[in-house]
C-alpha positions, 0 to 999 in steps of 0.5 A: 357890244357885238362879238369881234370879227374873230368869233373863235376868240383865239386871236383875242386870246393871243393878243391878251397874252402878248400884252403880258396877261398871265393865264394859269387856268380856264374855269366856268364856275366862279367858285373855282377861280383862282388868281390867273384864271380865265373865267368863261361866262356860260349860259345854262338852263338855271344860270347865266355865268355872266351874272358871276363875272364880277365875283370871278374878277374879285377872286382873281380872274385876269380874263373874261370870256363873254358874249358881250362886253361887261361893264364895271369889271375892274381889277386894281383900277384896270379893266379886265380884258374881255374875249367877246365871242358869238357863243361862249360854249361853242368857243370855250373848248378851243380856248381851253385847249390853247391855254393848256398847250393843246395836250391832245397833240402830244398823245395818241388820242382816241375818242370813242362814242356810242350808246353802249360799249364806250367804257369797255372799248376805252379800257381795251384800248388802254390795255393795248397801249400799255402793252405797246409801251405807251402809258395811257390815261383814260377819261370816262364814266369810271373816272369821273362824275361825267362821261366826258367832262367840260372842256376846261376839265378835259384839257386839264386832264389831258395836260396832266397826262402829258406832264406825268409821262403818259403817251396815250389817252382813250376818251369816252365821248358822250352825246352830251359832250358833242351837243355841248361842244365839250370836246371841241379843241381836242384832236384825235388820232382816231375816233371810234363808233360802236353802236346807237340805241335808245338813250338821252332823248331827254336831251336831244328830243329825238332819236335823229338828233341823238344820232346827229350828235354822235355823227358830229365826231366823225368829221375832219374837225376832230380826226382824220380816221374813223373806225366805224362798226358797219354791223350797226345800221347807223354805223353804216350810214356814217360810213357811207356818208363819209366815204361819199365825200360829204364830210371831206376827203381828209376823213378816212373810214376804217370799217370793222364787222363781226364778218372780220373774225371767225371761230367765236367762243363766249363763256361767262368770263371770257371771249375767244375768236380768230382775227387776222390769223391770230387767236384772240382771247379776252378775259371778259364774258358777254357776246356783245363784247366781241364787237368792243374788243374787235373795235379796239384791235382794229383801231390799234392797227390803224394807229401802227401798233403791231398786230401781235402786240395788240392781241397781247394787249386785249388778252391782258385786260384787267376787270372793267368794273361793272361791265359783264362782271361775274360775281364769284358763283356760290357753292350752289352754282348760282352765277351773279352778273353785274352790269351798267346796262341802262338803256333798252338796247344794252339790256337786251344785249346783256340779257342775250349774253346772260341767257347763253351763260344760263343755258337750261338754267333760269335767268332772273333780272333785277333792274330799275331806271334812273330818275330825272332822266329819259322817261320814254325808255322806261316802258321799253326797258320793261318790255325788254326785261319781260322778253328776255328773262324768265323772271323780272324783279323791278326795283329802284335805281337812282330815283333822284328827285322822282318817286321810286314807285312812279318810275317803276309804274312807268316800267311796268307800263311796257310789260305784256302780261301775256308773256311767260315771265314772272314779274315782281316789284320790290322797291328796296334795291337791297331786298330785291337783289337778295330775293332774287339771289335767294330764289335762284338754284344751281345753274341759274343766272341772276343779272343785276343791271343799271348801276354797274360800278357805282358805289352810291344810290341817289335819292331826292333827300339823300345819297347813300353807299350802295354797290350792287357787287358788294350787296351781291357777294353779301347775299351769296355768302349767306345762302342756305 
């Protein structure tokens, strides 16, 4: 059977509910079905969800979302109603939002996308909302296994925010989420663009497709307001395209740029600048975080939050785990910075910021690259580390199913041996961190990059507890 004329599935959903079928949840994993679930048959690289539809019905699914009519799906002698659409993944988000009661409409909802800065900008937005008296929920890297969860989980989270009295939501929106339609059906009061670098080419295939996925957020189908970093050339392109009317007159662009601020001062643990006549003080180091706080401030004002309240919000920010997180300098004056930077652009920005902290001191970076992820960025990461640090220690990140040494070899492929940096390879991450800290002297900075807030390390045959911050504190505490 081909899809009905209602390719969105929403009219079919409405008719099914009107006939008395109760839908309590939307799921795409048959193992998560409970009585009253709508089961969505998604086609993936390894599995076809249509194969598990019968099992879902046995577990209590009352409706099936599929791309064709499935025979034999009967519950207590009654055929289970189908919603038949052209593409179940494409249509799942709006259906999940409908079942959840469109929770994003009840929240001041902000979506943030970009290669770097999503987590920090989301945390800053949440801090501003809280200062404005609007309790805020956050969806992102720090909250779950995926930066942006699948549509049913996302809508459930948003529904939970509403039901527990939250008034706002700050969402990190990944390129995966955009390409795989996870946020379809979510309505944003504003969407934010931070920057674009090299990442996720294993999914998108090319830098152009990666950019196209990000740019999809900046259309009236998601929001009427886009807050865009025009210092980034890709942001400039998005802004110019939107302002040309290509995406429609319903979409308004708000630009932000470092040209908006003055008197910038950055330390290891804070950054300060003047914006709209106010002195802004943010308790987070790293010069790249200046743009992140500016993004949050600009967005807040566009949402009607008073300027002084917004400034107070970013000033009261709590620590963002694993984002330019400074581990207390030891008695010998060695500063350790832990950061999630795992892209060439992110690592370059991180090392530039750490160099400013080090001053005349030496800068060491400890890093690796994740297994089963974009391999093309590995030599680029090596080149960036070699250019940006005085000393480089290459080690394991999360090798997953790959051989750690093979990943390291690819990283080293980008290193020009004619440049000055000292390069070592230490396979064991704990040993690598310990060696880097032990070799540092007063005034030196050690950067541990790639894992940030993560508390586990993934190998092919096991997952072990591992927190870069805890390990760094351990070695700082035992320095002679």
